[in-house]
C-alpha positions in Angstrom: 9.8 22.5 -5.3 6.3 24.2 -5.6 3.7 21.5 -4.5 0.1 22.4 -6.0 -2.7 21.9 -3.5 -5.2 19.2 -4.0 -8.8 19.0 -2.2 -9.1 15.8 0.3 -11.6 14.0 -2.3 -9.2 14.5 -4.9 -6.4 13.0 -2.9 -9.0 10.0 -2.5 -9.9 9.8 -6.1 -6.2 9.7 -7.2 -5.4 7.2 -4.5 -8.2 4.9 -5.8 -6.9 5.1 -9.4 -3.4 4.7 -8.5 -3.9 1.3 -6.4 -5.9 0.0 -9.1 -2.7 -1.3 -11.0 -0.5 -1.5 -8.3 1.4 -4.5 -10.0 3.6 -2.1 -12.3 4.2 0.4 -10.0 7.7 1.4 -8.2 8.2 1.5 -4.4 9.0 5.1 -4.9 5.5 5.6 -6.1 3.6 3.6 -3.4 5.9 5.8 -0.8 4.6 8.9 -2.5 0.7 7.6 -2.2 1.4 6.8 1.4 2.4 10.1 2.3 -0.5 11.8 0.1 -2.7 10.0 2.2 -1.4 10.6 5.4 -1.0 14.5 4.5 -4.7 14.2 3.9 -5.3 12.4 6.8 -7.0 9.4 4.4 -7.1 5.8 5.8 -5.6 3.4 3.2 -7.6 0.6 4.9 -7.6 -2.9 2.8 -5.3 -1.0 0.1 -2.4 -1.4 3.0 -2.5 -4.9 2.3 -1.3 -4.8 -1.2 2.6 -3.8 -0.5 5.1 -4.6 1.8 5.2 -2.2 4.6 8.8 -2.4 5.2 10.2 -1.6 1.8 6.8 -0.6 -0.2 7.2 -3.4 -2.8 4.0 -4.8 -4.6 5.2 -8.4 -4.7 3.7 -10.5 -2.3 3.4 -14.1 -1.7 1.0 -16.0 0.6 2.7 -18.3 2.8 -0.4 -19.7 4.3 -3.4 -19.2 6.4 -3.5 -20.9 9.8 -6.3 -20.1 13.0 -7.8 -17.4 11.0 -4.2 -15.6 10.2 -3.2 -14.7 6.8 0.9 -14.8 6.7 1.9 -13.1 3.7 5.6 -13.1 2.6 7.4 -9.7 0.5 9.3 -11.6 -2.4 11.7 -8.5 -2.2 13.0 -8.2 1.3 11.6 -11.4 3.1 9.5 -9.7 5.2 6.7 -11.5 7.2 3.5 -9.9 7.6 0.2 -11.4 9.5 -3.2 -10.6 9.1 -6.6 -11.5 10.7 -9.1 -12.7 8.5 
């Protein structure tokens, strides 16, 4: 399998463009983009909150906000994630 080498800036642009319309993406595609970011040593920062860290599904539901902590549940696997606001 031949992989085309791309520069760090090209990878950054590709990742930004991908995450603009994440609702229509599959978990497999999301996993590929995360792997691309890791291979170029890029941080996803706020983009990592757009998908489940366990199953890479973009289907998330906000459970609630309490004491400056946002609880989000994955609709696919039921995994709970908590993020500070």
